[in-house]
N, C-alpha and C positions, 0 to 999 in steps of 0.2 A: 959087753954082753947086754947090759941093761939098756944101753942106747940102741943097740940093734933090735931088741925086743920092742922098745917103744916105737921105733921107726916102722917096724913091720905092722904093729897095731894101727898106726896112723894110716898106712897104706891100705890096710884092710877096711878101716872105717871109711876112708875116702871111696873105695870101690863100692862099699855097701850103699853109701849115700847116692852114688851115681846110679846104681842098679835099682834102688828103691828110694826115689826122691821124695816120697811123702812120709818117710820114717819120722816118727815122733809127732805127726800131725793128727789131731782128733777132729773128725768131720761129722757134723750132724746130717744124717740122711733122713729126709722127711717123707719119702714116698710111702704109699700104702704098704702095709707089711708084706703082702704077696707080690709086690712089684719092686722090692728094694734089693733083692739078692744080687742082681747083675752089677749094679753100681757099687754095692758093698764089697763084693768079691774083687772088683777092679781096684778099689781103694786099698784093700788088703794086699793085693799083688804088687802095688807100688810102695808098700811099707806103712801105709797110713792105717789109722784105726777108725772104722766107721761106727758112729754112735747111732743106732737105729731108734728113731723117734717119729713114728707115723703121725701125720697131722690130718690125714683123711682116712675114714673108715668106709669101705665099700661093702654094701650088703645087697641082698636080693630085694626086688620089689615085693610088696606084700601080696599083691594080686596080679597074677600073670595073665589073666584073661584078656585084658585090653591089648597086651603085646601079642598074644597068640592070634587074636582076631585080626590084627593088623598084618601079621605075617601071612595069614591066609589070603590077604588082599594084595599081596606084593605085585601081582600082575597088573594092578591099576596104576602103578608108578613108573615114571621114566628114569628117576634117579634116586639112589639110596646113599645117604651120607652117614659115615660113622665118625663120631666125635673123638673117641678114645679107644685104646686097647680093651678097656673094660666093656665098652659098648659092643665091640666086635665079639669078644668071647661070650658075653651073655646072649646076644642076638643070634650069632651064627650057630651056636650049639642048638638053639631052639629051631632055627631054620632048617638045619641039616637033619634034625630029628623028625620034622613034619613035612618037608617038601624040598624042592630044588629051587635055586634062584632062577627067575625068568631070564632067558638068554638075552633079551633085548634090554634088560635093566642095567643102566650104567651105575658104576660103583665109585664113590669118592671117599677119601679119608683126609682128615685135617692134618694128621701128623705121620711121620715115618713109622713110629711104633704101631699105629693103627694099621697102616698099609702092610707092614711086616706080619702082623697078626692075621690079617685077611689072607695073605699068601699061605699061611699055615692051613687055612681051610680050602685051599685050592683056587682062590679068587685071584685072577690076573687082570691086566688092563685097568688098573686103578688110577683114577684122577687124583693127583696129590699136588700140593703146592710145590713150586720150583725153587724158590730162594730161601724161604723161611716157613716154619710150620705153625700156622695159626689160621683162624677163620678169615682174616683179612687177606692173607696170601691165597687161600683157596678161592676166594671170591674173584681174584684177579685172573683165574684160569679162563681161557676162551670158551671152554665147554659150559661155563656157568653164566655167560653173558646174555644170550638170547633165550629167555626162560618163559616167554609168554605162553600160557596154557599148559606148561609142563607140571607134572605132579611129582612132588619130592617128599620123601620120608627121611627124617633125621633121627638116627638111633643115638641116644644119649642117656645121661643120668638125670636125676630129678633137678629141675631148675636149670641153672647155668646161663651163659650169655645168649642173648636173643639176636645178636648181630647177624649171624648167618641166615637164620630163617627170615628175619625182617627184611634183609636186603634182597633175598630171593623173591619174597612177596612183592616188593617194590618193582622187581624186574618182570612181574607177571606170573610168577609161579604159584601153585597151590601147594602149601606146605603143611605136613602133619608131623607131629613128634611121636616117637616111640620111646617111652621110658623103660630102659633095660635094667637099671640098677639105682641104688640110692647112695648118696654121699652123706657122710655125717662127721661130726667132730669126735674123735676118740676120747674116752674118759681115762686119762693116764695120770698117775702120780708123778709130778714133776720134781719132787724134792731132791732126788739124787742128781738129776740133770742140773738143777740150779746150784747145788753145792759144788759140783765139779766146775761148772761155768764160772762161779764166783772165785774159784781158785786158778782161773786162767787155764783150765784144762780142756777148753773147747776152742778150737782155732778157726773153724769155718762152718758155715751153714749152707746147705743146698736146698733149693726150693723149686718146684716145677709147676705150681699153679697159683693163681691169685687167691682162690679160696683157701688153699693150703697155707699161704702166708697170713691171711686174716686169722685162720684157726691157730696157727703157731703164736701169733701176737697175743691172742686171747688166752691160750693155754698156759703161757709162761708167766702171766701176771706182770705187775709193775716192775719187780726186780729183774725178771727175765727180759722185759722189754728194754730196760736200760742196757743190759748186757748185749742184747741183740743189736742195738743201735751202733755198737762199736765193734761188732764182730763181722768179718768179711762175709758177705752173702753172695752166692753164686747161682745164677739162673740163666737159662737159654733164651728168655723172652724179654724184649725191651718193655713190653706192657707191664710185666711183673716187676721189672727193675724200677720202673717209674713209680709203681705203687710202693715199693720198698723205700724209695727216696721220700715219697709223700708221708710215710710213716716215721720218718726221721732217721733212717739208717744212713750211715755215713760212708761205708765202704761197700759198694754194690758193683759186682763184676758180671758183665754180660758175656756168656760163653757161646761157642758153637752149639748146635742142636744135639739133643739126645744125650744118653749117658756118656758116650764117647766125648761129646763136647764139654760136658760138665767136668769130666776127668781132665781133659786137656786144659781147661780154664784153671783148675786147681793146681795142676803141674806148673803152668806158666806163672801163676801168681806167686806160689811159694818158692819157686826157683829164683824169681826176681827178688823176693824178700831176702833169700840167702845171699844173693850177690851183693845186695845193698848193705847187709849186715856184716 
């Protein structure tokens, strides 16, 4: 009877591990707080434990007047580019409250998340990258090659990469930036995280931006940096992966794009670890 019960328990445990392959895996989710729920829920559905630790804080710009003035002038532009879902949400709410998009204005988005958010506002016919989601890939699109005399507005947060705008200017475009939100480094107590991490209770880190990785590296201090360097890090962008390697991280996994890609990368990695173990 005891053997039968043990055998049944082993079968049940095996079935659970197949159904929820991330069981027992603690994963640091570093997205901004309001954007972390989808990935966190997916990790939980696979049995994993998402540890929410936002490394970027998204806030409104202090003065909306420059953005509102630019929105009034949208008829002057040939192309509007949205850098992120945050840019879409901030800008489109204001646009929809004050006017309609010009019919002839072409719309582009750097990533799939931005394009999906634009569709929520009823925007179709979006120019997006084909193979990967970054500024370099968007610049490869045919619609962005002949830009002589074209007027372009780029909706984004404060600062950020200048590659997109600079390249379009070199191609003859007249570029203006519309600052829709501000990014900052959160002020978070890291004591509990570092304690758990030191006890090997953190198994993976997900990261979705270079700025976020720099913030994480700074926020966790010297102890956290040493732990980060030996913890598997998952990102969908080779540029971020290279930054991680430059910072000394030893296990860097490049995944397919989006939250689905990060989840697939986590599944593939930890299933491989289990097979090897």
